[in-house]
C-alpha positions in Angstrom: -0.4 0.2 0.3 1.3 4.1 -0.6 2.3 5.7 2.2 3.5 9.3 2.1 6.8 9.6 3.7 5.9 10.6 7.3 2.6 9.2 7.2 1.2 6.1 9.5 -2.0 5.0 9.8 -3.6 5.6 12.8 -6.0 3.2 14.8 -9.5 2.7 15.5 -11.5 0.5 17.9 -15.1 -1.5 17.6 -15.5 -1.8 21.4 -18.6 -4.5 21.4 -20.8 -5.1 24.6 -22.5 -8.4 25.4 -25.9 -6.7 24.6 -24.4 -5.7 21.1 -24.0 -2.6 22.0 -20.9 -0.7 20.5 -19.5 2.6 22.1 -19.2 5.2 19.9 -17.7 9.0 19.8 -19.7 12.0 18.6 -16.7 14.0 17.5 -16.4 17.6 17.8 -18.2 19.7 15.6 -15.5 22.7 14.9 -13.4 23.5 12.0 -10.5 22.1 11.2 -11.4 18.2 12.6 -12.0 15.4 10.1 -15.7 14.6 10.2 -17.0 17.0 12.8 -19.8 16.4 14.4 -20.0 12.6 13.0 -20.6 9.6 15.1 -17.2 7.1 14.8 -15.2 4.7 16.4 -12.8 5.7 19.4 -9.3 6.5 17.9 -6.9 8.4 16.5 -3.2 8.8 15.3 -0.1 7.3 16.8 2.3 9.1 18.7 6.3 8.2 17.7 7.6 5.2 18.5 4.3 4.0 20.2 2.9 0.3 19.2 -0.9 0.1 17.6 -2.1 -1.7 20.4 -0.4 0.7 23.1 -1.7 3.6 20.6 -5.4 2.5 20.5 -5.4 1.6 24.2 -4.4 5.1 24.8 -7.2 6.6 22.4 -9.2 4.4 24.6 -9.0 5.6 27.7 -8.7 9.3 26.8 -11.8 9.2 24.7 -13.9 6.8 27.3 -12.4 6.6 29.9 -12.3 2.7 29.9 -10.3 -0.3 29.5 -11.2 -3.0 27.3 -11.6 -6.6 28.7 -10.2 -8.2 25.0 -8.6 -6.6 22.3 -6.9 -8.1 19.4 -6.1 -6.5 16.0 -8.1 -7.5 13.1 -6.9 -7.5 9.0 -9.3 -5.2 7.1 -9.2 -4.3 3.2 -8.5 -0.3 2.8 -11.6 2.1 2.0 -10.0 3.6 -0.5 -7.3 1.5 -3.2 -3.9 1.9 -2.9 -4.5 3.5 0.6 -2.9 1.8 3.8 -6.0 1.0 6.0 -5.9 2.0 10.1 -4.9 -0.5 12.5 -8.3 -1.7 13.7 -8.8 -3.7 16.5 -12.2 -5.4 17.9 -12.3 -5.7 21.7 -15.2 -6.1 24.7 -16.0 -4.3 26.9 -19.0 -5.5 30.0 -19.9 -2.2 31.1 -23.0 0.3 31.1 -23.3 4.1 29.6 -22.4 5.1 33.6 -19.5 4.2 33.0 -18.2 6.1 30.0 -16.5 9.0 30.8 -16.0 11.7 27.6 -12.4 13.0 27.6 -12.7 13.7 23.8 -15.4 14.8 21.6 -19.1 16.1 22.5 -20.2 12.7 24.0 -19.1 8.9 24.6 -22.4 6.4 24.0 -23.5 2.8 24.0 -25.3 2.5 20.4 -27.2 -1.0 19.3 -25.6 -2.6 16.8 -28.9 -2.6 15.0 -29.4 1.4 15.3 -25.8 2.4 14.1 -26.3 6.8 13.5 -26.6 7.6 9.9 -24.3 9.8 10.5 -20.9 8.2 10.3 -17.6 8.6 8.3 -17.7 6.2 5.3 -14.8 4.2 6.3 -15.9 3.0 9.3 -18.8 2.0 8.2 -16.6 0.0 5.9 -14.9 -1.1 8.7 -17.8 -1.9 10.4 -19.2 -4.0 7.7 -15.8 -5.9 7.2 -16.3 -7.5 10.9 -19.8 -8.3 10.4 -20.9 -5.1 12.9 -22.2 -3.3 10.5 -25.2 -5.2 8.3 -27.6 -2.7 9.6 -25.7 0.2 8.9 
């Protein structure tokens, strides 16, 4: 895959509860950020020298204040041909919404998989579909 010099793919985390809910973040709605005001998976960019696993765990803590019970990187096909996909992780978390502590964005919610919001970035839907989580998307 083509990656520009100095560009590293970020990471995304699909955290699912035993009740088939997924943790989603409502991104800030301000100029200068990608997908403002959209619901997305937790995640973000990797810091220099940070492994994808360490990066995704850091992003989950920063954005939702939680630690998943289980998490593993899964292979996904890129959203755009010729581009490298992000590091996508699938994990589980068995908590209720009251334990989510939004540290970034406007909100963090548990959303039933059958009720994914309409306002989600298309690449996020693409990865959820590949994980078998976005059939209703």
